[in-house]
N, CA, C and O of each residue as an XYZ file, in Angstrom:
884
protein
N     176.836     51.418    109.656
C     178.214     52.051    109.684
C     178.203     53.305    110.493
O     179.230     53.981    110.552
N     177.149     53.656    111.104
C     177.090     54.828    111.929
C     176.472     54.677    113.271
O     175.645     53.786    113.466
N     176.838     55.517    114.220
C     176.129     55.523    115.532
C     175.002     56.448    115.627
O     174.404     56.588    116.694
N     174.645     57.154    114.456
C     173.546     58.097    114.462
C     172.240     57.477    114.512
O     171.306     58.098    115.019
N     172.070     56.252    114.013
C     170.711     55.546    113.924
C     169.697     56.383    113.257
O     169.913     56.865    112.145
N     168.561     56.577    113.921
C     167.405     57.133    113.317
C     167.708     58.605    112.856
O     167.105     59.100    111.904
N     168.678     59.295    113.578
C     168.959     60.677    113.174
C     169.557     60.512    111.662
O     169.188     61.279    110.772
N     170.402     59.576    111.446
C     171.046     59.433    110.041
C     170.034     59.037    108.992
O     170.173     59.410    107.827
N     168.946     58.237    109.407
C     167.873     57.976    108.525
C     167.242     59.229    108.003
O     166.943     59.322    106.812
N     167.027     60.217    108.880
C     166.458     61.439    108.549
C     167.359     62.259    107.659
O     166.913     62.977    106.764
N     168.721     62.121    107.952
C     169.684     62.845    107.189
C     169.772     62.657    105.672
O     170.177     63.540    104.916
N     169.343     61.385    105.262
C     169.298     61.044    103.837
C     168.406     62.032    103.147
O     168.777     62.542    102.090
N     167.233     62.333    103.696
C     166.353     63.305    103.079
C     166.919     64.655    103.169
O     166.910     65.380    102.175
N     167.408     65.045    104.281
C     168.005     66.362    104.381
C     169.259     66.604    103.445
O     169.477     67.713    102.955
N     170.007     65.594    103.241
C     171.055     65.689    102.228
C     170.552     66.004    100.890
O     171.049     66.922    100.237
N     169.549     65.257    100.434
C     168.812     65.490     99.156
C     168.339     66.993     99.116
O     168.484     67.685     98.108
N     167.830     67.398    100.146
C     167.237     68.745    100.212
C     168.323     69.787    100.248
O     168.189     70.842     99.629
N     169.455     69.500    101.000
C     170.555     70.419    100.913
C     171.159     70.577     99.506
O     171.440     71.676     99.029
N     171.340     69.390     98.871
C     171.916     69.420     97.479
C     171.002     70.292     96.595
O     171.519     71.104     95.829
N     169.747     70.164     96.667
C     168.781     70.932     95.870
C     169.032     72.397     96.057
O     169.099     73.155     95.089
N     169.178     72.817     97.346
C     169.437     74.245     97.621
C     170.708     74.794     97.293
O     170.858     75.956     96.914
N     171.743     73.856     97.455
C     173.049     74.216     97.108
C     173.176     74.457     95.547
O     173.896     75.357     95.113
N     172.533     73.713     94.814
C     172.449     73.821     93.441
C     171.710     75.096     93.014
O     172.125     75.772     92.073
N     170.611     75.422     93.712
C     169.966     76.741     93.496
C     170.880     77.841     93.753
O     170.941     78.774     92.953
N     171.651     77.809     94.885
C     172.500     78.815     95.252
C     173.614     79.165     94.227
O     173.975     80.317     93.987
N     174.114     78.052     93.654
C     175.315     78.240     92.720
C     175.014     77.988     91.339
O     175.932     77.893     90.524
N     173.792     77.869     90.996
C     173.404     77.587     89.531
C     173.991     76.358     88.961
O     174.546     76.381     87.862
N     173.882     75.221     89.713
C     174.467     73.925     89.304
C     173.263     73.050     88.986
O     172.100     73.392     89.198
N     173.667     71.823     88.428
C     172.677     70.794     88.132
C     173.116     69.495     88.908
O     174.299     69.182     89.040
N     172.075     68.775     89.404
C     172.379     67.521     90.074
C     171.465     66.457     89.520
O     170.388     66.730     88.990
N     171.924     65.262     89.659
C     170.965     64.062     89.260
C     171.273     62.926     90.187
O     172.338     62.782     90.789
N     170.198     62.110     90.240
C     170.394     60.917     91.039
C     171.450     60.098     90.515
O     171.570     59.883     89.309
N     172.340     59.564     91.531
C     173.301     58.633     91.210
C     173.391     57.579     92.332
O     173.848     57.862     93.439
N     172.928     56.325     91.997
C     172.914     55.388     93.022
C     172.031     55.811     94.169
O     170.894     56.212     93.922
N     172.501     55.746     95.461
C     171.799     56.087     96.587
C     172.089     57.700     96.932
O     171.652     58.212     97.963
N     172.793     58.359     96.055
C     173.086     59.712     96.319
C     172.797     60.582     95.193
O     171.889     60.309     94.409
N     173.565     61.676     95.066
C     173.501     62.726     93.955
C     174.800     62.971     93.380
O     175.840     62.893     94.034
N     174.738     63.278     92.110
C     175.970     63.671     91.320
C     175.794     65.107     90.892
O     174.939     65.412     90.060
N     176.616     66.016     91.468
C     176.414     67.422     91.098
C     177.417     67.920     90.154
O     178.615     67.765     90.389
N     176.960     68.557     89.014
C     177.817     69.036     88.091
C     178.382     70.449     88.527
O     177.728     71.448     88.226
N     179.527     70.568     89.196
C     179.899     71.813     89.806
C     180.532     72.698     88.766
O     180.317     73.909     88.813
N     181.311     72.169     87.815
C     181.939     72.957     86.742
C     182.771     74.105     87.224
O     182.754     75.180     86.625
N     183.463     73.912     88.244
C     184.480     74.948     88.872
C     185.762     74.625     88.343
O     185.967     73.546     87.787
N     186.689     75.551     88.493
C     188.063     75.373     88.003
C     188.782     74.128     88.615
O     189.474     73.426     87.877
N     188.649     73.849     89.873
C     189.317     72.869     90.547
C     188.340     71.735     90.987
O     188.762     70.838     91.718
N     187.027     71.752     90.556
C     186.090     70.763     90.975
C     185.080     70.656     89.835
O     184.245     71.542     89.653
N     185.157     69.620     89.106
C     184.325     69.446     87.895
C     182.881     68.925     88.346
O     181.816     69.437     88.001
N     183.041     67.797     89.192
C     181.793     67.322     89.721
C     181.914     66.794     91.153
O     183.034     66.627     91.635
N     180.874     66.543     91.806
C     180.879     66.076     93.253
C     179.792     65.090     93.496
O     178.622     65.395     93.265
N     180.142     63.879     93.969
C     179.232     63.002     94.491
C     178.897     63.300     95.933
O     179.790     63.499     96.756
N     177.576     63.332     96.250
C     177.167     63.547     97.598
C     176.250     62.408     98.064
O     175.316     62.021     97.362
N     176.528     61.895     99.225
C     175.770     60.744     99.617
C     175.722     60.640    101.173
O     176.685     60.975    101.863
N     174.581     60.169    101.683
C     174.476     60.037    103.208
C     174.452     58.511    103.508
O     173.741     57.746    102.857
N     175.250     58.106    104.508
C     175.212     56.811    105.016
C     175.378     55.690    103.948
O     174.588     54.746    103.947
N     176.340     55.770    103.081
C     176.377     54.813    101.959
C     176.581     53.350    102.493
O     177.179     53.183    103.556
N     176.131     52.367    101.827
C     176.457     50.944    101.966
C     177.922     50.833    101.578
O     178.513     51.673    100.899
N     178.496     49.637    102.107
C     179.980     49.456    101.652
C     180.009     49.110    100.175
O     180.985     49.475     99.519
N     179.025     48.439     99.596
C     179.160     48.396     97.996
C     179.124     49.770     97.386
O     179.899     50.076     96.479
N     178.191     50.637     97.898
C     178.140     51.982     97.302
C     179.468     52.708     97.488
O     179.933     53.353     96.548
N     180.104     52.632     98.669
C     181.378     53.251     98.873
C     182.464     52.736     97.885
O     183.200     53.522     97.287
N     182.535     51.411     97.740
C     183.454     50.909     96.761
C     183.204     51.402     95.337
O     184.136     51.743     94.610
N     181.850     51.434     94.930
C     181.425     51.954     93.551
C     181.932     53.402     93.433
O     182.559     53.773     92.441
N     181.620     54.291     94.570
C     181.896     55.636     94.381
C     183.447     55.928     94.306
O     183.929     56.748     93.524
N     184.163     55.188     95.180
C     185.628     55.346     95.191
C     186.168     55.040     93.829
O     187.133     55.675     93.406
N     185.567     54.048     93.082
C     186.039     53.724     91.800
C     185.751     54.764     90.779
O     186.449     54.903     89.775
N     184.698     55.500     91.057
C     184.220     56.568     90.081
C     184.997     57.936     90.309
O     185.064     58.788     89.423
N     185.552     58.079     91.504
C     186.368     59.244     91.693
C     187.829     59.138     91.269
O     188.709     58.781     92.051
N     188.046     59.463     89.994
C     189.327     59.006     89.440
C     190.197     60.206     89.188
O     191.224     59.966     88.554
N     189.991     61.455     89.560
C     190.790     62.520     89.238
C     190.738     63.581     90.423
O     189.805     63.553     91.224
N     191.685     64.445     90.508
C     191.676     65.501     91.667
C     190.512     66.355     91.562
O     190.043     66.819     92.602
N     189.950     66.641     90.372
C     188.840     67.571     90.354
C     187.407     66.838     90.382
O     186.361     67.394     90.048
N     187.504     65.611     90.794
C     186.230     64.832     91.034
C     186.116     64.531     92.582
O     186.982     63.845     93.125
N     185.127     65.008     93.240
C     184.994     65.007     94.764
C     183.953     64.027     95.101
O     183.096     63.653     94.300
N     184.060     63.613     96.347
C     183.144     62.729     96.949
C     182.827     63.201     98.378
O     183.759     63.241     99.182
N     181.520     63.582     98.784
C     181.168     64.035    100.102
C     180.337     63.019    100.671
O     179.346     62.684    100.023
N     180.591     62.423    101.868
C     180.018     61.473    102.582
C     179.460     62.029    103.910
O     180.219     62.478    104.768
N     178.140     61.990    104.062
C     177.578     62.486    105.308
C     177.240     61.323    106.201
O     176.431     60.467    105.843
N     177.875     61.289    107.396
C     177.725     60.146    108.234
C     179.158     59.595    108.610
O     180.141     59.833    107.908
N     179.204     58.883    109.707
C     180.437     58.326    110.116
C     180.892     57.192    109.373
O     180.076     56.382    108.932
N     182.157     57.060    109.190
C     182.766     55.896    108.439
C     183.479     54.969    109.479
O     184.327     55.404    110.257
N     183.119     53.792    109.444
C     183.849     52.782    110.249
C     185.048     52.309    109.632
O     185.381     52.862    108.585
N     185.813     51.314    110.123
C     187.067     50.902    109.597
C     186.955     50.389    108.178
O     187.803     50.694    107.339
N     185.929     49.621    107.899
C     185.662     49.152    106.487
C     185.313     50.228    105.556
O     185.653     50.135    104.376
N     184.649     51.263    105.999
C     184.367     52.336    105.179
C     185.510     53.197    104.881
O     185.597     53.707    103.764
N     186.438     53.415    105.824
C     187.639     54.111    105.578
C     188.517     53.335    104.624
O     189.182     53.929    103.775
N     188.532     52.022    104.745
C     189.328     51.185    103.918
C     188.843     51.328    102.372
O     189.635     51.271    101.432
N     187.663     51.489    102.251
C     186.954     51.440    100.959
C     187.408     52.728    100.198
O     187.532     52.706     98.973
N     187.647     53.812    100.911
C     188.009     55.140    100.309
C     189.446     55.462    100.421
O     189.870     56.563    100.069
N     190.256     54.481    100.928
C     191.679     54.766    101.180
C     192.477     55.188    100.041
O     193.579     55.704    100.224
N     191.944     54.984     98.738
C     192.695     55.341     97.559
C     192.422     56.832     97.185
O     192.883     57.300     96.144
N     191.659     57.579     98.059
C     191.371     58.902     97.683
C     191.980     59.894     98.724
O     192.214     59.511     99.871
N     192.233     61.167     98.319
C     192.795     62.156     99.093
C     191.667     62.855     99.895
O     190.542     63.005     99.418
N     192.023     63.285    101.157
C     191.046     63.954    101.957
C     191.125     65.434    101.725
O     192.191     66.050    101.708
N     189.829     66.027    101.531
C     189.708     67.496    101.488
C     189.546     67.959    102.890
O     190.307     68.790    103.385
N     188.495     67.388    103.565
C     188.292     67.765    104.927
C     187.453     66.569    105.560
O     186.664     65.874    104.920
N     187.751     66.433    106.942
C     187.047     65.391    107.742
C     186.443     65.974    108.956
O     186.113     65.210    109.863
N     186.265     67.244    109.067
C     185.802     67.875    110.284
C     184.598     68.809    110.131
O     184.272     69.568    111.044
N     183.926     68.744    108.938
C     182.743     69.447    108.766
C     181.488     68.796    109.254
O     181.484     67.573    109.390
N     180.425     69.500    109.529
C     179.178     68.928    110.012
C     177.994     69.491    109.169
O     178.012     70.641    108.730
N     177.066     68.707    108.985
C     175.751     69.095    108.461
C     174.905     69.668    109.605
O     174.822     69.014    110.645
N     174.302     70.786    109.491
C     173.573     71.504    110.530
C     172.248     71.938    110.043
O     172.071     72.156    108.844
N     171.242     72.083    110.980
C     169.989     72.586    110.612
C     169.394     73.408    111.737
O     169.828     73.343    112.887
N     168.342     74.217    111.353
C     167.729     75.026    112.333
C     166.271     75.356    111.852
O     165.932     75.294    110.670
N     165.490     75.693    112.827
C     164.128     76.084    112.512
C     164.115     77.637    112.269
O     164.547     78.411    113.124
N     163.614     78.049    111.100
C     163.689     79.445    110.806
C     162.361     80.086    111.176
O     161.286     79.561    110.887
N     162.482     81.316    111.868
C     161.365     82.139    112.336
C     161.418     83.622    111.811
O     162.512     84.142    111.590
N     160.353     84.240    111.629
C     160.432     85.614    111.259
C     161.049     86.477    112.320
O     160.808     86.360    113.522
N     161.827     87.315    111.807
C     162.593     88.219    112.854
C     162.981     89.514    111.976
O     162.857     89.547    110.752
N     163.432     90.502    112.709
C     163.864     91.747    111.965
C     165.226     91.648    111.431
O     166.112     91.084    112.072
N     165.431     92.187    110.258
C     166.681     92.204    109.608
C     167.566     93.289    110.223
O     167.182     94.451    110.362
N     168.765     92.847    110.580
C     169.785     93.864    111.094
C     169.967     95.031    110.068
O     170.061     94.790    108.864
N     170.013     96.287    110.566
C     170.123     97.372    109.607
C     171.399     97.335    108.907
O     171.414     97.799    107.767
N     172.472     96.860    109.398
C     173.780     96.819    108.791
C     173.845     95.849    107.533
O     174.736     95.937    106.689
N     172.902     94.994    107.491
C     172.940     93.902    106.384
C     172.233     94.405    105.100
O     171.043     94.720    105.078
N     173.000     94.450    104.115
C     172.292     94.776    102.690
C     172.133     93.513    102.008
O     173.066     92.711    101.949
N     170.834     93.257    101.411
C     170.532     92.075    100.779
C     170.104     92.417     99.390
O     169.288     93.313     99.177
N     170.650     91.709     98.449
C     170.341     91.847     97.069
C     169.769     90.341     96.688
O     170.354     89.301     96.991
N     168.554     90.415     95.989
C     167.851     89.178     95.641
C     167.985     88.953     94.137
O     167.798     89.865     93.332
N     168.309     87.727     93.788
C     168.282     87.347     92.303
C     167.591     85.978     92.350
O     168.161     84.979     92.787
N     166.286     85.979     91.861
C     165.499     84.909     91.797
C     165.186     84.247     93.147
O     164.448     84.842     93.932
N     165.670     83.133     93.441
C     165.433     82.462     94.786
C     166.747     82.493     95.645
O     166.904     81.739     96.606
N     167.623     83.356     95.264
C     168.826     83.500     96.025
C     169.072     84.912     96.575
O     168.986     85.886     95.827
N     169.366     85.026     97.829
C     169.712     86.240     98.454
C     171.164     86.376     98.759
O     171.774     85.474     99.332
N     171.748     87.534     98.370
C     173.218     87.803     98.616
C     173.217     88.865     99.661
O     172.705     89.960     99.427
N     173.819     88.559    100.904
C     173.859     89.479    101.961
C     175.295     90.055    102.117
O     176.255     89.347    101.815
N     175.464     91.290    102.568
C     176.773     91.749    102.746
C     176.791     92.884    103.816
O     175.811     93.615    103.954
N     177.870     93.016    104.540
C     177.937     94.228    105.481
C     179.234     94.956    105.018
O     180.243     94.306    104.743
N     179.194     96.243    104.939
C     180.316     97.035    104.515
C     180.844     97.781    105.703
O     180.093     98.195    106.586
N     182.136     97.948    105.718
C     182.843     98.636    106.848
C     184.148     99.300    106.309
O     184.957     98.616    105.683
N     184.343    100.511    106.525
C     185.558    101.115    106.104
C     185.795    101.074    104.608
O     186.912    100.931    104.109
N     184.771    101.197    103.992
C     184.799    101.263    102.485
C     184.909     99.863    101.762
O     185.144     99.801    100.555
N     184.748     98.856    102.468
C     184.955     97.455    101.837
C     183.932     96.475    102.444
O     183.344     96.708    103.500
N     183.767     95.401    101.728
C     182.908     94.308    102.210
C     183.486     93.612    103.330
O     184.496     92.934    103.142
N     182.930     93.704    104.555
C     183.580     93.082    105.671
C     183.084     91.685    105.933
O     183.803     90.896    106.546
N     181.809     91.318    105.469
C     181.217     90.073    105.740
C     180.157     89.816    104.597
O     179.517     90.767    104.147
N     179.981     88.592    104.150
C     179.025     88.286    103.188
C     178.557     86.823    103.331
O     179.095     85.999    104.071
N     177.520     86.603    102.556
C     176.952     85.089    102.470
C     175.760     85.216    101.604
O     175.312     86.279    101.174
N     175.274     83.994    101.382
C     174.075     83.879    100.462
C     173.230     82.720    101.022
O     173.693     81.848    101.757
N     171.958     82.784    100.613
C     170.926     81.703    100.961
C     170.141     81.488     99.746
O     169.905     82.425     98.983
N     169.706     80.247     99.522
C     168.866     79.846     98.412
C     167.631     79.131     98.977
O     167.719     78.276     99.858
N     166.457     79.533     98.414
C     165.188     78.884     98.674
C     164.983     77.613     97.858
O     165.249     77.544     96.658
N     164.501     76.627     98.575
C     164.207     75.320     97.863
C     163.186     74.694     98.548
O     163.450     74.120     99.604
N     161.959     74.716     98.074
C     160.826     74.122     98.747
C     160.633     75.015    100.122
O     160.612     76.245    100.090
N     160.508     74.323    101.206
C     160.350     75.015    102.396
C     161.660     75.225    103.126
O     161.619     75.526    104.319
N     162.918     75.077    102.449
C     164.196     75.084    103.046
C     164.870     76.355    102.560
O     164.497     76.939    101.542
N     165.824     76.743    103.285
C     166.792     77.923    102.968
C     168.255     77.185    103.102
O     168.599     76.749    104.201
N     169.006     77.072    102.086
C     170.386     76.607    102.272
C     171.365     77.760    102.277
O     171.458     78.579    101.363
N     172.086     77.754    103.385
C     173.118     78.917    103.553
C     174.426     78.573    102.990
O     174.898     77.453    103.187
N     175.037     79.451    102.308
C     176.263     79.124    101.555
C     177.239     80.304    101.575
O     176.845     81.464    101.695
N     178.510     79.970    101.453
C     179.616     80.998    101.296
C     179.532     82.142    102.359
O     179.703     83.325    102.062
N     179.270     81.719    103.555
C     179.258     82.668    104.681
C     180.828     82.941    105.011
O     181.651     82.052    105.232
N     181.059     84.183    105.002
C     182.540     84.493    105.252
C     182.639     85.946    105.776
O     181.840     86.823    105.447
N     183.689     86.134    106.624
C     184.032     87.456    107.124
C     185.522     87.659    106.767
O     186.388     86.800    106.933
N     185.733     88.962    106.230
C     187.139     89.309    105.950
C     187.948     89.232    107.085
O     187.567     89.745    108.137
N     189.159     88.578    106.989
C     190.031     88.348    108.270
C     190.134     89.562    109.236
O     190.065     89.357    110.448
N     190.286     90.734    108.777
C     190.605     91.873    109.618
C     189.268     92.356    110.369
O     189.289     93.166    111.296
N     188.176     91.797    109.890
C     186.934     92.319    110.592
C     186.261     91.182    111.442
O     185.107     91.275    111.860
N     187.083     90.096    111.663
C     186.540     89.022    112.345
C     186.462     89.424    113.833
O     187.014     90.429    114.281
N     185.706     88.528    114.587
C     185.413     88.797    116.061
C     184.728     89.940    116.360
O     184.877     90.455    117.469
N     183.871     90.501    115.397
C     183.002     91.621    115.655
C     181.570     91.269    115.544
O     180.723     92.161    115.572
N     181.240     89.989    115.415
C     179.850     89.605    115.314
C     179.257     89.787    113.835
O     178.049     89.646    113.645
N     180.024     90.064    112.928
C     179.436     90.272    111.589
C     178.897     89.046    110.895
O     177.889     89.120    110.192
N     179.537     87.950    111.075
C     179.114     86.770    110.542
C     177.754     86.390    111.101
O     176.907     85.923    110.340
N     177.500     86.568    112.404
C     176.156     86.467    112.954
C     175.150     87.351    112.268
O     174.065     86.920    111.879
N     175.538     88.592    112.130
C     174.521     89.503    111.549
C     174.126     89.129    110.141
O     172.974     89.216    109.715
N     175.231     88.682    109.410
C     174.833     88.108    107.963
C     173.854     86.940    108.129
O     172.874     86.873    107.388
N     174.059     86.112    108.977
C     173.302     84.827    109.175
C     171.842     85.270    109.705
O     170.843     84.699    109.266
N     171.757     86.182    110.549
C     170.485     86.796    110.986
C     169.735     87.389    109.819
O     168.551     87.107    109.630
N     170.394     88.191    109.051
C     169.714     88.776    107.978
C     169.148     87.975    106.979
O     168.031     88.190    106.508
N     169.991     86.926    106.593
C     169.738     85.941    105.588
C     168.453     85.074    106.128
O     167.531     84.748    105.381
N     168.512     84.737    107.545
C     167.520     83.950    108.023
C     166.066     84.531    108.044
O     165.031     83.897    107.840
N     166.205     85.995    108.358
C     165.024     86.768    108.280
C     164.395     86.873    106.895
O     163.182     86.759    106.719
N     165.216     87.080    105.986
C     164.801     87.055    104.501
C     164.182     85.811    104.119
O     163.119     85.837    103.500
N     164.801     84.605    104.460
C     164.322     83.326    104.209
C     162.952     83.042    104.786
O     162.071     82.518    104.105
N     162.779     83.404    106.086
C     161.587     83.245    106.737
C     160.433     84.099    106.156
O     159.293     83.642    106.073
N     160.745     85.304    105.771
C     159.839     86.240    105.122
C     159.350     85.554    103.856
O     158.195     85.767    103.487
N     160.145     84.746    103.165
C     159.879     84.263    101.908
C     159.393     82.727    101.984
O     159.416     82.002    100.990
N     158.968     82.311    103.206
C     158.330     81.028    103.359
C     159.118     79.955    103.807
O     158.558     78.885    104.045
N     160.428     80.083    103.972
C     161.330     78.982    104.435
C     161.023     78.676    105.912
O     160.799     79.596    106.700
N     161.013     77.455    106.268
C     160.807     77.160    107.692
C     162.056     76.347    108.173
O     162.218     76.220    109.386
N     162.947     75.789    107.300
C     164.071     75.033    107.781
C     165.348     75.646    107.153
O     165.432     75.906    105.953
N     166.271     75.842    107.995
C     167.734     76.169    107.366
C     168.563     75.053    107.391
O     168.483     74.262    108.331
N     169.436     74.870    106.378
C     170.400     73.832    106.208
C     171.785     74.355    105.784
O     171.825     75.308    105.006
N     172.864     73.829    106.217
C     174.144     74.156    105.784
C     175.226     73.118    106.211
O     175.033     72.331    107.137
N     176.293     73.159    105.535
C     177.486     72.316    105.799
C     178.502     73.267    106.467
O     178.960     74.223    105.840
N     178.843     73.007    107.712
C     179.633     73.907    108.523
C     181.069     73.393    108.699
O     181.321     72.223    108.986
N     182.013     74.366    108.503
C     183.348     74.058    108.621
C     183.710     73.986    110.239
O     182.866     74.381    111.043
N     184.786     73.554    110.624
C     185.136     73.510    111.960
C     185.196     74.916    112.619
O     184.953     75.107    113.811
N     185.553     75.914    111.701
C     185.631     77.287    112.209
C     184.293     77.909    112.328
O     184.104     78.797    113.160
N     183.322     77.477    111.511
C     181.946     78.100    111.525
C     181.019     77.475    112.527
O     179.984     78.063    112.840
N     181.337     76.314    113.044
C     180.376     75.562    113.911
C     179.937     76.283    115.212
O     178.801     76.231    115.684
N     181.005     76.975    115.736
C     180.752     77.673    117.051
C     179.747     78.908    116.718
O     178.863     79.160    117.537
N     179.855     79.608    115.644
C     178.925     80.590    115.265
C     177.634     80.051    115.082
O     176.729     80.605    115.706
N     177.345     79.069    114.346
C     176.024     78.508    114.032
C     175.476     77.899    115.180
O     174.260     77.987    115.350
N     176.207     77.268    116.032
C     175.631     76.799    117.399
C     175.239     77.865    118.287
O     174.326     77.676    119.090
N     175.857     78.990    118.216
C     175.414     80.159    119.090
C     174.233     80.707    118.609
O     173.500     81.310    119.391
N     173.913     80.576    117.332
C     172.668     81.046    116.720
C     171.559     80.037    116.756
O     170.492     80.269    116.187
N     171.783     78.927    117.407
C     170.706     77.971    117.658
C     170.598     76.762    116.633
O     169.614     76.022    116.603
N     171.759     76.621    115.751
C     171.724     75.491    114.824
C     172.168     74.274    115.555
O     172.840     74.308    116.586
N     171.737     73.160    114.938
C     171.994     71.844    115.624
C     172.704     70.954    114.673
O     172.351     70.884    113.496
N     173.770     70.221    115.189
C     174.475     69.384    114.208
C     173.633     68.080    113.846
O     172.896     67.597    114.705
N     173.728     67.565    112.709
C     172.956     66.418    112.245
C     173.930     65.300    112.164
O     173.684     64.232    112.725
N     175.017     65.493    111.498
C     175.954     64.414    111.144
C     177.343     64.943    110.706
O     177.431     66.066    110.212
N     178.369     64.198    110.868
C     179.736     64.540    110.373
C     179.748     64.370    108.912
O     178.898     63.708    108.316
N     180.753     64.994    108.333
C     180.969     65.012    106.863
C     182.426     64.747    106.533
O     183.339     65.333    107.114
N     182.619     63.817    105.552
C     183.977     63.676    105.001
C     183.910     64.042    103.522
O     182.990     63.684    102.787
N     184.898     64.744    103.158
C     184.994     65.091    101.721
C     186.359     64.682    101.115
O     187.396     65.029    101.681
N     186.380     63.971    100.006
C     187.508     63.430     99.448
C     187.612     63.877     97.849
O     186.683     64.437     97.266
N     188.758     63.577     97.292
C     188.812     63.807     95.938
C     189.783     62.868     95.305
O     190.545     62.281     96.073
N     189.881     62.628     93.994
C     190.615     61.662     93.417
C     192.123     61.985     93.786
O     192.513     63.146     93.903
N     192.910     60.931     93.956
C     194.246     61.104     94.403
C     195.291     61.447     93.349
O     195.341     60.813     92.295
N     196.059     62.365     93.604
C     197.198     62.694     92.783
C     198.287     61.671     93.055
O     198.372     61.125     94.155
N     199.173     61.393     91.989
C     200.233     60.341     92.261
C     201.028     60.596     93.398
O     201.445     61.724     93.660
N     201.272     59.536     94.128
C     202.147     59.563     95.314
C     201.588     60.228     96.543
O     202.370     60.445     97.468
N     200.265     60.594     96.664
C     199.784     61.261     97.774
C     199.310     60.231     98.794
O     199.002     59.092     98.444
N     199.254     60.664    100.117
C     198.673     59.865    101.158
C     197.307     60.319    101.490
O     196.872     61.354    100.985
N     196.594     59.599    102.319
C     195.216     60.027    102.607
C     195.005     59.718    104.070
O     195.577     58.759    104.588
N     194.143     60.565    104.790
C     193.772     60.324    106.196
C     192.437     60.884    106.257
O     192.243     62.089    106.102
N     191.437     59.985    106.495
C     189.978     60.242    106.510
C     189.452     60.231    107.955
O     188.243     60.240    108.184
N     190.394     60.210    108.939
C     189.927     60.352    110.366
C     189.829     58.903    110.879
O     189.723     57.945    110.114
N     189.871     58.799    112.271
C     189.876     57.611    112.942
C     188.436     57.430    113.528
O     188.159     56.428    114.188
């Protein structure tokens, strides 16, 4: 179902590793579900999320049947062909333009502007400007990986390079603590930043949730 071939074979393992780090970052629990993972998110608008790489057509049909409410999400890593899109046509699209990305982490100096607070295996980074938090993000250690999460810059402080400084600070902390691989799920807005920092795209991502009555769906062509 994908043109990524051997790259996508590798992403199945990367997705499992990303889920482990994402759960560490947010204090969530995940268990094996079929060929993927089921994450107990327990958030106000998202109770649980199925995450799977390159699912077979039978797996897609099974998962589509399991995603029965708007607060149940399904994230698919890898391209969907026409049959795959048909299998999930009963779900609403959250996003179809994210990418899984990875990088090699190396020891480097932390930018002086970045303040880092550590809680267990999670680092919370922030940059303050004009008396407020201008940029922030977090990273969680899991095995030899660091999963980067919730990277954001306050709108009025954008285009100043602060997001890059947060990423650099978190990368330095992660490498100092033994991580060699960085993993993240990038929005369309974040991809340019991560690419400029040396991150590489692994695979496309489609995220869907249970359909509300009367809604339409578009999971991309």
